C-alpha positions, 0 to 999 in steps of 0.5 A: 598286624605288626606280627603279620607284617613281620612274617611277610617281611621275613618270607620276602627276605627268605625268598630273596636270599634263596633267589640270590643264592641260586643265581650265584650258584647257577654258573657252578651248577651249569659247569657241573652239568656241562661236564656230563655232556658230549661236546655236541650237547655242550654247544647245543642251541637251545641249551640242554639243561637236564634232558641229555645223554649223560656221560662220564667220557669227559672225566675219563679223557681228562684223567688220561690226558692229565695227571690230575693228582699232581696238579691237586697236590701242587694246589694243596701245597701252595695254598696250604703252605702260603696260608701257614706262612702268612698266619705265622707272620700276620698274628704277631703283626696284627697283635702289635697293631691291635694292642701296641698301636703307634700314631702310624698304625692306621696309615700302615694298615691303609697302605697294606690294603692299598697294595691290593689295588695295584694291578698284578700285571704292573709288577709281573715283569720285575717279579718274573726277573727276581724269580729267574735270578733266585731260581724260583720260577716254576717252583712250588716254593716260589708260588708259596711266597707270592701267594703269601705276599699277595694275601698277607694284607687281607690276613693282617686286616682280618686278624687286626679286626678280630684282635681289636674285639678282645679286651686288652685287660685280659692280656695285661692280667696275663702279663701281671701273672708273668706271661712273656710275649710268646706265652701271651700270643700262644696261650692267651690271645690265640685261644680267644681268637680261634674263630677269627683265626680259623675263618682267616685261614679258610678264606686265605686258603680259598683265595690261594687255591683260586688264584690264576694270574700268578700261577699261570705266569710263574709256572710251566710244567712242574709246579702248576696247580689246578688253575693251570690244569684248567687252562690246559684245556684251552687250545689253539683249536678252540675251547672244548667246553665239555672237557673244560667243564669236567676239568673245572669241576674236578678243580673246584670240587675239593674247595667246594667240599671244604667250604661246605663242611666248614661253612659254620666255622667260616660264618662264625669267624666272619661275625666274630665280635659283631655282637658284644 
């Protein structure tokens, strides 16, 4: 009887998981399908799901109108650069908080996390002025810096959580064997925390890739990433849903492919240390 109840509960959980997964994925699926419709089909009432005249016209128009590869390259540099710089700063910061904590360590961590609660628009004007004075407006360097700063609290928190799961005795043994601070972090701590560091890198890359507020407000023509590429298909004449969907599909495709191939590593890293 208990086994039957367990099997039934497992089936219910599986069905619920699939239902929630499909519900979350449906907007992405609808965007992809809409990208293959004509503008008339895209606004048809009732909506057309699978039975419509499939076309690649929207993708051709998007390619002709915009330099997709330039936007893609900007996104790769901005997301990749901010992730690399953020990890370089966050690893020693998380190490010091995890293994050499002070009385104010938790307060510092909470303060860092609280900065994420600040509405971005509240600091847009002063940051805009700073960027103008430093010549960073509409530059990839400026966006790398701002992306790194807004995601740094999350990176530090995640790495701190992972590092806390590593026994401090291992690092003490390394010190007794003559390992210096650099060797301790590079050759002892980092290899042991690879799953956690990898998941942090992936998550930060995705967050930087998807960021729209700062990219739209701090760029114009030169450094615009794929979020600016998508926004360019909103015009005073209205929204061209089919072309907008094609642009959106082209923008999210690289990160979807990356997420698909790295999902095991991401899940492994996010659950790192959960089971002793």
